[in-house]
N, C-alpha and C positions, 0 to 999 in steps of 0.2 A: 958482727963486722963483716962486710963483704968488700970485694974488690971489683972494679969494673974495667974490663978490658975492651979495647977497640980491636976487634978481631978481623975486620975488613972494611975497606973504604973504597972500593972499586965502583965504577958505574954510577957514582953520585949517591950511593947508599952507604950509610955507616952502620955497621953491626956492632952494637954494644952488648956485651955479655956480662951478666951479673955473676960473679964467681963467689962460691960459699967460702967462708973462712975455713981453715984446716981443722979448727977445733970443732966445727959443726958442719961436716961435709954433706949432710942431708938437708940443710936449711939455708935459705937465702933471705935474710931479714935486713931491712933497712935500718941503719942507725945514722946518727948525725954525720959521721965521716963519710958513710955511703952516699947520703943524699947530697953532701957537698961535692963528692966525686962525679955523681950523676949530673949535677948542675953544671960542673966544669965541662963535662963531655958534651952536653947540650948546647952550652954556650959556644964551644969550638965548632960545633956542627953549624949553628946559626951564622957564625962569621966565615964559614967556608963557602965561597961562592959556587963550588962544584957539587956541594951536598944538596940533594933533592929530597932525601928521606932518611929518617933514623929508625932502626929496628932495635928494639930492646928485648933481650930474651934471657932466661936463666940457664945456668949450666946443668942443674939437675932436673929432676922430673917436674917440680913445681916452678913456676915463674918467679914468685916472690911471696914469702909468708906475711909480708906487711912490715909494719914498723917493729923494731926490736924494742919493745916497751921496757924491759928490765934496764937496758942501756939508757933509754930516753929518761926514765924515772931517776936513775942514778945520777945523770948529768944535770937533772933540774935541781935548782935550789929551793929547799923548803920555804924559805923566807919569800920568795917570789909569789907564793900562793896565799900568804897571809893577809 
């Protein structure tokens, strides 16, 4: 699980920072909630007439580990794939 923070919105540039969850401070992995949060932030940027660019960065050394597969598999219904 990650959190996304809008760290700056000056000069028409929105800086979004992917924040690792406290339980895994060295990893930034996208789960369903993180993707939804990122989507909301991008929609807000799209609707902001002052926004000219969006920069997405990670808080730790890596930008993003990718999808959090255990969380995605846990959320998936086994019946869905039968």
